[in-house]
N, C-alpha and C positions, 0 to 999 in steps of 0.2 A: 366679388367672388373670393378675394383673399380672406375677407372676414368670415364668409360662409365656410370656407375650408377650415379655418381655425375652429369655428364652432362645431364642425363635424369631426374634429380630432377625437380619437377614442378616449384620451385622458379627460378632455373637456366634457364629453358625454358621460364618462364614468363618474366624475365628480358632481356633475349636474344631477345624475341619478340618485345620489345620496343627499345632496344639499337641498334640493327642492322639497322633498317630503319632510325633511327635518325642519326647514324654514316654515312650511305650512303648519306643522304640528306646534312649533313654538309660537306662531302667531295666534293660535287658538288658546294659548295660555295668557293672552292679554287680559287684564282685569275686567274688561267689559264682557268678555266671553267666559270668565272664570266659572260661573255657575250655570252656564247654558248647557242643557242636556245634549243638544245636537253637537256642540263643540266638543264635549267630553267624549261622546261616542266616536266622533271623527278622529280625535287624537288616539284613541285606543285602536281604531280600525287601521290607522297608519303604522302602528307599531310593528306588526309582522312584515309589512311592506318594506319598512326601513331596514329591518334585519335582513330580509331577503336581498334587497338591493345592495347592501353593504358587502355581502359575500359575492353576489353575482358580478359586481363591477370591479372587484379587487384586481383581477388579472389585467383588465383594461387600463387601470390606473398605474400599473407598475412601469418603472423605467427599464429600458432595454439597453444593452444586453444584461441579463439578470446577474451574471457572474461578476460584473464590474459595478453593479448598482445595489448591492445587498444592503448596505448601510443606509443609503437614501431611501430605498423601499421600506426598510424597517421604520424609519421616522415618518415618511410622508404617505405611506400606504397602509402598512399593517396597524400601526398605532391609531391612525385615522379611522380605520375600519372598526377597531374595538371601541373607540370613543363614540363613533356614530351609533353603534348598537346600544351603548349605555345611554346616550342622549335620547334615543327612541324610547327606551324603557322608562326613563325618568319623565320625559314630557308626556308620555302616554298614560302613566299611572299616577302621577302626582296630582293631588287634589287640594292642596293648601294654597295660601297666598304666595305670589311670586315676589312682589316688592316688599321691602322692609316696612313700608308704611302699613301694609295690610297685616303684617305680623305684629307690629306694635299695637294695632287696634285690637287684635285678638288678645294679646297679653294684658292690655289695660282692663278689659272687661271680664277676663276669665276669673271665675270663682271656683275654688276647689272645695267640693262638697264632701266634708269628712264627718264621720260620726263623732260626737263629743264624748267626754268621759262618762256621761250618764247614759251610756248605751243600754238598750233593752237587755235585761238579764243581769246587769251589773249590780252588785250589792251597794253601790253608791249612787244616790239620786242626783238630779241635775244641780242641786245646791251644794253637793259635795258632802252630804250627811248620810250616815248609815240609816237604813230603813228597818227598824227592828220588828215592825208589825206588818200584818197583811194590809192594813189601811195605808201604811206608809208606802208599801210596794205598789198598791193601786194608784196612789197619788203620783208616785214617781213615774209609773207607766203613762198616766194621763199627760203629765208634763212633757215626757219624752215624745209622746205621740204628737202633741201640739207643736213641739219644736221641730219634729221631722216634717210636719206639714208646712211650717213656715220655711224650713230649709229647702224643701222641694220646690216651693213657690219661688224662692229666691233664685234657685238654679234654673228654673224654667224662664224666669225673667232675664237672667243673665244670658242664657242661650239665645233668646230672642234679640237681646241687645247686641250680642256678638254677630248674629246673622245680619242684623240691620246695618251695623257699622262696617262690615266687611263686604257689603254690596258695592258694585262698581260706582254707584252714585255717591256713596259715602267716601270713597277714595278719590273722588274727582274725575271719574270716567263715566259721566252720564250721557255722553254722545257716542254713537257708533264711530269707531276709529276709521279714518280714511286708509286707502291702500298704502300711502306713503308712511303713515304712522305705524301700520302693521309691519311693513318692511323694516322700518327703523327699530321697532321693538324686537322683532324676531331675530334680526341680525345681531343686535346687541346681546340678546339672550344666548344665542348659539355660539357666538365668538367671544364670550366672557366665561371661560371655563372655571375660573375661581369664584364667580358669582358674588363679587364683592359688594354689590348693591342689591342683592337678592335676599330673601328671607333665610336662605340656607348659607349665607356668607360665613366663613370661618371667623372665629373670635380674634380679637386683637393680639391675644397671646400666641396665636398660630401665625397670623400674618401681621407683622408690625406695621403700623401706619407710617407713611412717608412724611418727613418733616416738610413744612410749608416752604416752598421755594418759588422763584419766578419761572416763567416758561423758558427764558433764555438759560438760566442756570440748570434747569431740568434737562434741556437738550444737550448742554455741554457735559453734564454728568453722564448721560446715557452714551454719548459719543466716546468719552474717555473710558467708560466701563467696557464698551465694545472693543476698543483698541487694546486695553489691558488684557482682557480675556482672550483676544485673538493671539497676542504674543504668548501668553501662558499656554493656551491650547495648542498652538503650533509647537512649542517646546515639548510638551508632554506627548503630542502625537508623533513627533519625530523620534523620541525615545522609544515609543511603542513600535514604530515601523522598523527601526534598527534592531529592536529586540526580537521582532517576528522573524527577521531575516538572518540573525546571528545564530550560529550553531549552539551556543550556550545561553541564548536568550538574554534577558536583562543583566544577568550575572556576568556574562561575557563582555557586554558593552561597558559595564561599569568598571570592571577590573582592567580592561584594555585602555580606556581613555582617562582614567583618574589616577592610576597607579596604586590603587588599593590592593594589597596582597590577597591572593586567593586563600580562602579558608572555608571550613564547613559552616561557621557562623555567618560569614558574609554571603555564602550561597543560600543559606536558609532565609536570611533577611531579604535578600534581593529576589527571592522567588515570588515575593508579593509585589515586585516593582511593576510588572506589566499590568497587574490588576489595578494598581494605584493609577498608573498612567491612563489606562482606558477610562476609569471612573472620572479622573480629572478632565480628560478630553470631553467626555459626555457632558459633564457639568459646565465646562466652558462653552460648548456649543449651545446648550440650552440658555445660558445667560446671554449669549450673543443674539440668539433668536428673539429673546424677550426684549432686549435693547432695540433690535430692529423693528419689532412690532410697535413698541412705544414711540419710536421716532416716526414711523409711518402715520400713526394716529395724531402725533403732534403736528405733522404737515397736513394731514387730511382734514382735521377739524376746521381750521379757518377757511380752507378752500371750499369745503362742503357748505359751510354756513354762508359763504359769500355767493355761491353759484346755484345750489340746489333750492327747490321750492321749500317753503317753511315746513310743510308736513314731512318732508323727506330729510331735511338737514338735521344735524344734532341739535337737541334742545338747548343745551348749555355749552358755554365756551370750554375750551380745554382746561382741565384742572390737574396739575401734577400730583396732587394728593390721592387721586383715584388710581395711581399706578405705583403701588408699593413694590419693593424688590421681590424678585421671583424666589430667591432663597433667603433664609433668615439666619445668617452666620452659622452654617452647618459645622464649621470647624470648632465652634465653641460649645457644642452639645456634649453633655457629660453623661448621657445614657442613650441606649439604643432607642428607647421610647421617645425621648426628647428629640433625637435626630430625625426619626421618621415623622413624628407628630408635629414638630415645629421648625426643624432645621431645613428639611427637604422641601421641594416645591409642592404646591397644592393643586396642580393642574388637573389631576385626576381624582381629587379628594372626594367630590360628590359622586363620581362614578363608583368608587370603591365603597362609600358609605351606603348609598341608595341601593346599589345592585349586589353588594357583598355583605356588609355588616348588618344592615337592617333586616333583610330576609332571614338570616341565621338567628339573629337575636329574637325575632318574632316567633320562629319555630321553637326556640328554646323556651320562650314564654308560654307557648301553647302546650308544651310538654310538662309544664309545671316547675321549671327551674327558676331559681331566685335571680334577683337583679345582678348580683356579682357574676354568676355563671353566664347570664345573658351577655354581660359586658365582655367577658373573656371570649365566649364563642363568637360574638360580633367582631372582635379583634381578629380572631382566627379566620373568619369569613372574609374580612377585608384584605388581609394579607394573602389568603389563598387566591382571591380574585386578582390581586396584583401579580401573583405568580403566573396565573393563567394568561393575563394580558401580555407579559413579557415572553412567555413560552410560545404563545400563538404568534406574536410579532416576529420571533426568530424562526419558528418552524415554517411559517408561510413564505419566507424568502430564502430558506436554506434547503439544500438537497438532502441534508441529514435530518431526518424527522424524529430521531430518538434522543434521549438524554433527559435526566431529571435534575440536573444541576441547578437550573434556574428556579424550579419549583422548590427544591430543597433549601435554597438560600432564603427565600421569603418566609417559608414555614419555620425554619430555624430562627430567623429574626423574630418571628412572633413568639416563639418559645422563650427566647431571651427576654423579650419584653414582659412576658408573663412572669418569668423568674424575678425580674427587677421589681415588678409590682408586689410579688409575694415577700421579697426581702424587705422592701420599704414598709410594708404593712405589718409584718410580724417581727421585725427586728429593728435595731437602731441604725442599720446601714443606710447611708445616704450617698447617692451618686452625684458628685460635684467636684469642681476644680480639675487639676491636671490628672489626678488618678481616675476621675470619671471619664475624661477624654481618652485616656489610655485604654480604659475598659471598653468604651464605645468603638473606637477605631480598631482596637485589637479584634473584637468580634466581627466587625464589618469586613476587615481584610481577611480574617481566617475563614469566615463563612462565604465571602464573596469570591475568593480565588477560584474554587472549582467552577463556579457559575460563569465567571468572566473568561476562564480558560476554555470553557465550552463554546464561547462565541467564536474563538479562533478555530477550534476543531470543526465547527459547523460552517465555516467559510466566510464569516463576517470580516475577516482580515484580508480577503482577496481584493486585489486592485489597489492596495496601499502603496504609495510611492514615496521615496525620501524627498526631502526638500530640494535637493540638487536637481531633481527631475521635474519640479513644479514650475509653472509659469508665475511671473510676478503677480498676475491677476489672481491666481489661486492663493498665493501667500498673503496678499494684501486684503483680499475679500474676507470679511469676518466669517469664521466657520468654514472658509473655503477648504481647509485641510480635511474636512469630513465629507466633502463632495467628490464625485467621480472626476478624475483629471480630464477626461474627454469633454466634459461640459465646458472647459475653458479653451478648447482647441479652436473655437471660432473667433476668439479674441486675438488681436495682433501682438499682445505683450504678455 
């Protein structure tokens, strides 16, 4: 009865309502079903159901009371809702290979069919000589016609070879997968947001590979990272809490406790202090969450391989190299483009590319714009979708539904990235070194302050307590500073 009551809990039912259709949709992306018409139609049929369920179950998945759980609902409900919708769109409409092996097979056989220099109507024949007479022109045309036929035949043969080598049998999936194999494949696909082993995996310049280490060293590194970021996150969070409650904000806290004299310059510089602390706290919380997930999989892999049936258990032993760092040294980025493209995490990268950049770029292509314009508009589309994601996540947990500060931040960042591209293309200006870092963080702080201030105005700062009022369990638990205090009331310490 106790287990039944847990399964009937609104939150469990709410998450089941979105996870089950997403898992089924992902299972039908298995290479065995990749070309199956019924599987393709089923994936597309599930798309509107997933979108509907994501919105319909949002309230059931929220933590109560809402006034004390806004930050938790922002992370665990609103962002999950947005990501689920994007997953439904991606898995429903994607028609290419999922695994890297399938992509390599495509690239190996792909032949780009271009017209050669002796194109029809050119004054130069296929041998590179001028054709001064009509006879020469006719001969040139005959040669070009023959070459076109040969080229068409090669392209047809290449397409047949591509189709042949990307069939499930060619990729080693000649048997219908069992239920266990489908569950293993679909859960791996759904819970691997960066898709590091998929055909759409970011390049190594975006996500730096992890250096080879033993499992013991990997676990120790993750543990130390979690402890370090918990200390740093607690420090920044407490500065943020005191700044929220102080009459003069971060400026008042700094001048009161450090002895720095009050001045207009100090007030201007410290006006960005709360924005920095909030950003640093969010960064710490995400790093800690990544360490926690890595540690969970580190413990789960050997246990699952020892206890689960072969078809359900992970195929390969735990490999630390499959777990690169979530962030790639964002503090060293010398341009806004480099910060967002390589320094920041890539958890929602495919969401933003598939659902934001690609549709806008394709529309630009259909309207006749060139490659450069398509690239620029694709960037704007991705950043606009980023803005929509954050705005929805805040608006859905806040009583205040208005404000364009979040959207303005990401759109303005896109404009700065466009400016950087133009400067580096048409001038000798290069963004690098300490000046580049000053440029990057100057823009991020300047543009981000109104956006992060809006978080406080819309109530995301409610329920924050100073460290003196926290239990030891909340202080010691990684990222506990970002969780509601009442969650720790059941613990004795």
